[in-house]
C-alpha positions, -999 to 999 in steps of 0.1 A, spaced: 681 39 263 671 74 270 649 66 301 679 47 317 702 76 310 677 100 326 674 78 356 711 75 360 714 113 358 687 117 385 706 92 407 738 111 402 721 143 410 708 129 443 742 116 452 757 150 446 731 165 468 737 140 496 774 147 493 767 184 495 754 180 530 789 171 541 802 202 524 774 222 539 783 211 574 819 220 567 810 254 554 790 263 584 819 252 606 846 269 587 827 302 588 834 303 625 867 300 644 869 273 670 859 289 703 871 278 737 852 246 747 829 244 777 822 217 802 799 190 789 775 169 810 774 132 801 741 120 786 726 86 784 728 67 751 695 62 734 689 43 701 659 53 680 643 35 651 639 52 618 611 77 617 582 67 595 556 86 575 555 119 557 578 146 568 560 177 581 573 207 562 548 234 573 566 256 599 534 264 617 525 227 620 560 219 634 555 247 660 521 234 670 535 199 675 564 213 695 542 229 721 548 213 756 513 200 761 499 166 771 464 162 756 458 134 732 424 146 722 435 180 709 462 161 688 435 138 675 416 170 663 448 185 649 462 154 631 435 149 605 434 186 596 472 186 592 469 154 571 446 170 545 477 187 530 490 153 519 459 148 496 449 183 486 473 189 457 461 157 440 425 165 449 420 131 466 386 139 480 378 106 497 407 107 522 401 144 527 365 138 535 375 111 560 399 135 577 372 161 581 348 135 595 374 125 621 378 161 632 341 166 635 338 134 656 363 148 681 346 182 682 311 166 687 319 140 713 352 148 730 354 186 735 352 181 772 385 162 771 401 191 753 388 216 779 401 194 807 437 207 800 427 244 801 432 263 834 400 278 848 410 314 841 414 305 804 383 283 799 360 310 786 385 319 758 390 281 751 353 275 748 350 304 724 378 290 703 362 256 702 330 270 690 348 289 663 367 258 652 335 237 651 320 263 628 350 263 606 352 225 603 315 225 593 323 250 566 353 229 557 330 199 552 308 219 529 338 230 508 350 194 506 316 183 493 318 211 467 353 200 458 365 236 462 402 231 466 411 268 473 383 271 499 394 238 516 430 251 518 419 284 533 395 270 559 420 243 569 447 269 576 423 291 596 410 262 617 445 250 624 456 285 634 428 285 660 437 250 671 472 263 677 459 292 698 438 267 718 469 245 724 488 275 736 462 280 763 471 246 776 507 256 783 513 263 820 547 277 828 580 265 815 582 226 813 617 220 827 647 235 844 676 245 821 709 231 835 725 255 860 757 257 840 738 278 814 724 303 840 750 329 828 733 330 794 700 346 783 671 322 781 638 324 763 611 308 785 584 306 759 582 320 723 589 352 706 584 367 672 612 385 654 609 406 623 640 413 601 639 441 576 663 432 548 673 449 515 650 425 497 620 429 521 607 416 555 612 382 572 593 370 603 606 342 626 589 324 654 616 317 680 609 286 701 623 288 736 603 258 748 625 235 726 658 255 726 657 281 755 694 289 755 699 293 717 665 311 714 674 334 743 708 343 729 692 352 695 664 373 710 688 390 733 711 399 704 681 411 684 671 433 713 706 448 715 705 457 678 735 434 672 722 422 638 713 457 623 734 463 592 751 429 591 754 412 556 743 378 545 766 351 531 757 320 511 771 285 505 772 259 478 740 256 458 722 282 479 710 257 504 718 280 533 718 317 539 740 328 569 744 361 588 755 373 622 793 378 616 801 411 632 823 438 617 859 434 627 881 405 638 856 389 661 834 361 648 808 362 675 793 383 702 817 398 728 798 405 760 805 441 769 804 433 807 827 403 807 847 412 775 845 375 766 831 356 736 796 344 744 797 307 735 763 290 730 760 252 735 745 228 710 710 223 722 686 197 707 653 185 721 642 150 712 605 143 714 598 122 745 627 135 764 622 158 794 649 184 784 673 190 755 706 173 750 735 197 754 771 199 741 772 168 718 757 159 685 731 132 685 754 110 665 781 113 692 754 104 718 746 72 699 711 86 692 703 79 655 675 95 636 651 103 664 621 125 661 631 160 670 610 188 684 625 212 658 638 193 628 652 208 596 621 198 576 608 232 568 621 258 543 636 286 564 645 266 595 667 289 616 697 274 633 729 284 651 761 282 631 791 267 649 827 253 644 827 217 632 849 205 661 832 225 689 795 219 695 796 246 722 813 272 700 784 290 683 777 326 692 759 352 671 761 336 636 729 318 624 716 305 592 684 298 573 682 263 559 666 266 524 648 233 525 650 208 496 628 178 496 655 155 482 678 165 510 653 159 538 633 127 532 611 115 562 632 105 591 666 110 574 680 145 575 717 147 580 714 182 594 692 171 623 712 166 655 742 185 642 730 221 646 706 237 670 673 248 653 657 275 674 629 287 652 612 289 618 606 314 591 568 320 591 566 350 568 587 361 539 595 330 519 597 350 487 621 374 504 643 346 515 643 332 480 658 365 467 684 372 494 721 367 484 755 376 498 750 411 483 721 418 507 720 427 544 698 430 574 686 466 578 670 461 612 659 433 635 632 437 661 614 416 687 577 423 680 561 398 704 572 376 734 600 398 747 585 393 782 596 356 779 633 366 778 651 358 810 684 377 815 714 360 829 717 359 867 750 378 865 736 406 844 
């Protein structure tokens, strides 16, 4: 009877964790006061099928896939190298070897299709990157043949980093117009890197303005103002989130010194395949169930804007790190997705995030790259 009791205990544990999501959403909401609502633009209803396959949990992979590019060939090069992670822990060498072979095929026969998406003034750099990637994939094949797990892991990450750099060369300008009603808010027309120095050590975040320009712009603007310096962290429940950004005093968000008003930031969620983000309503309210998002909550350290439960447009300065748990975020079924605006991912400092509690604080926050992508409001 022991195995059955153990199984029932595991089921009960999973039920508790699923129930915790409802509590978590409530916590993130109750930590903010309901701000004055803003006008919302009606959106078309879309119904999506359940997402299939393995959830991508690597923040760098998610950021690569979120780039606004249209080149199937570079994705066919990237996909098998990303896929290796599904087999490496178990040392499943045959599918790993197949993935490397697929990548080599693309590099050998279809490099011209990759270069076709590169502007002329960037072609020389792209060709150099392709040569480097080809060399790394050849070395990767040798490491696979030697069944050197550590070397395969290292070479795979380096090659994918260079593929990401190559994909960034394909991006030409900002891919869409943000609705005019948000012109009074800062916007990030690209990406930026933010470093937080905390009482437990450093954290680094890549902020993605391609997928969430208004939320990302608000965050980068507040970092640049020094708003977060000295602010404490707060936790929730079973330590699944770590939140900060609540200023000292009675206010629960950023008060613009020019307007003397609470800066309210809209819910902003980009669904893959859509031309621009949905604003002002949760995906559930829009009738859009479990679509594939540009920035899902799959990764440990996903960074999102906190907001009142009843006001999608009521977020401001408070944000949280989602401390990913595999049982809470199975492929295609994450109850956080579509409820909160993810605007970036933790890319350095996982050990630091693990240690942070409500007894810690941000010492300083700085924009270390990409500040040139911040567009100030028209009325500033």
